[in-house]
N, C-alpha and C positions, 0 to 999 in steps of 0.2 A: 497607472501603475508608477510609484515613486521611483525613481533612477538615480540614488544620490552616489552609486560607485560606478559611473561611466568614465573608464580611463581617459586622461585630457588627450592623450594621443588619437583615440577615436573621434572625439569632439573636433579635434583640427581636422582630422579628415573628413568628417561631415561638413564642416565649414567651407572645404576647396570648392571651387567653382566647378572642377570636374574630378571625376574618380571612379573607379571601376569598382571600390569596395562598398560594402553596404550591410546595414543591420537585416539580421535574418531571425524570422518566429520559427519554433518548431514546437509539433503538438503531440502528446502521447494519450491515448485514448485505451483504456483497458475495457477488454469485453471479456466476460466469465467463462471463457469456453474452458475445457479439461482438456491438457492444461490450460492457463490463461493466456490469451491472446494479448497483444500490445499494438495499436494502431499507431504508425508514427508518420506522421505527415509534415512537409514543409511548404512553407509559404514562398515558394521559388518556382521556378522554371525548370529546376533540374534538381537532383537528388544532392543529399547533403549527409555526410558521413561525420557522426558525433558520437562521441564516448563509445565507439565500438558497434552502434546501430546504423541503419541506412534510414535516413527520413526521406520518404516518397514527395515527389512534388504532386500539388493537390489543391483544388481551389477551397482553400478554407480561410476563415477569419476570425476575430474576436472583437467583441466591444470594448469600451475601456474599462479598465479594472476600476470597480468604485470603492472608495473607501471614506469615511467622513470622521469628523473630529469626536463625534459621540461614539467612537470605539466600535462601530458595526463591522460584522465580519466581511472581507472582500466578496465581491461576486460580480460576475460578468456575465456576457451572453455568446455562445459559440456557434458560427455558421458553418456548415460543412456542404457542397455541392451534393446534390441528389439526382444528377442528371444521367449517371449510370445506373442509378437503383441498387448499389451494394451498400450503402450504408442504410438504406431503409429497411432492408431485409435483416441488418444485424438488430436494429431497434426492434421490429416485430419479434425476432426469437429470445431477446433478453429484456424484456419488459422496459424498453426505451432507453435501457442503460441508466437507468436510476439507482442510485447510489452507488455506481461505478467512478473510479479516479480518473481525473484527467489534468495532465501537467501542460504548463505552457512555459516555454524556453525563449528567452532574448539572446541571443548571441551575436556575433558581429564575422564577415567573412575573414577579418585577422585575429580571430581568437579561436573560430572552430576548428581550425587543424590543431590546435592545442588542447581541445575538449574543455574550454573555458567558456562560461556564460555569463553574461550581466546581471540578469534578473532569473528567478525561477518562482513560479505559483503552483500550488496544487490544490485543486478544487473536487468537489463531489457533483455528479449530476444530480439536480434538482429535480428536473422536469424536462421534457423532452416534446417536439412536435415536428412535423414534416408537412412539406407541399411538394408538388411534381417536380420543384426545383431546387430546393434546400432543406434541409435538417437543421431545425434549432434545438440546441442545448443551453439550459438555463443553468448555469455553475455557480455554485456557493462553496462556504465552508460545511466541515461537518456538522451534523446539527446535536449541538451539544446534549440536547434533551435525548437525544438516543445514546450517548455516552454512559457507558457503566462506571460508576465512581463509588468506591474505591474500584479500580483496575482488578485487583485480588482479594478474595475475603479469607477471612482467618477462620477456618473450619475445623473442629476438633477430629472429625473421623474421615476426611475426605482430603486425598492429595490434590493440590493445586498445580502440581507439575504436567508437563504433557509426557505421556510415556516415551520413553527411551529417547527424551532430550538431554541434553547436557547437565540439567539440573537433577533429572531423575537417575541418570547414570546407569541405568540397565543395560548391558552392552553383551552380555553372553552370546557368544555366536549362534547364529540361528541354524547351524550344521550340528550343535550339540544336541544330544538326548533331553538334556534338562532344559533346553531352551524353552521360556514361556512367551508366546508372540501378543499376548494382551494383558490387562492389568484390570482389578476392578476399583482402583483407587483407593481401596480401604488399608488400613493398616494390619488388622487379623483376620481380614476376610478370607473364604475359600482361595482366592486367586490375588490376595493382597501384597503387601510390602514384605512381610516376614516371609510369606510363601516364597517370593522372589530372590530373598536372602539365602533360602534353604537351597535354592535351585543352583547357586554358586557354590554352596557347599558341597552339595551332592557332586557337581562337576570338578571337585577340589581345587578350588579357588577360592580367595578370601571374599567373603560377601561384604557389601557396603549398603546393605539393606537389612534392617528397616533405618538404619540413621538415614537415610535419605529421602525418609516420608516427608511430602510436604504438607502436611496437615499439623494442627499444633493440639497435640493431646493434651496438653496442660490445661486447657481451657477449661475452667469449672462448669459443672452441669446444676442445673436448678436442683435440690434434694426436697424441698418444701413449695408451698405455695407461694412462689415470685422470690423465694429466699435463694441462696447459695451455701 
């Protein structure tokens, strides 16, 4: 991992003949429980408080983070102790954690109290394996072939906004008799944007729908074979 931003004071501290200060590796492993669980480990003999979270001491380490001049995405391997059999149980329950996020932080004992770090890397679990002694996670960046590009699609009749998000804007109190708990994402459908606007009117409020509709009704549709 290239570390171009190490403060000079830390380098001077590192080069002393004797010091109690040290670099600290911290790890976050996301587990897809409901709600989400995040395992936080420290490669230390004592707990570390960092950015409002407690990182527990645990036998954990990672390989050098590989980059090359060809522009390949960074990758590494993570090794976690399996002596207590806690981690292997998580792997068995959640498909080996494949696809889950792992974050690695490098900080220092002189920085951790200020919630500062020297470097941060975020990976995705590509594969996993286990032995009686340890669990190995192969980490890499998100597979670009799995990404939806573009992230949002422009459609005539379907709203792209998540219902009741800031973009959607539907915020009629759920205690109101006119409140609608769901939306069919259409403009003029039986439970669409216009109907939600009417629910505001029925409640005596100024409607903001269908002005907030997240589709694009102006997109033309073919009227002849291939023509517009």
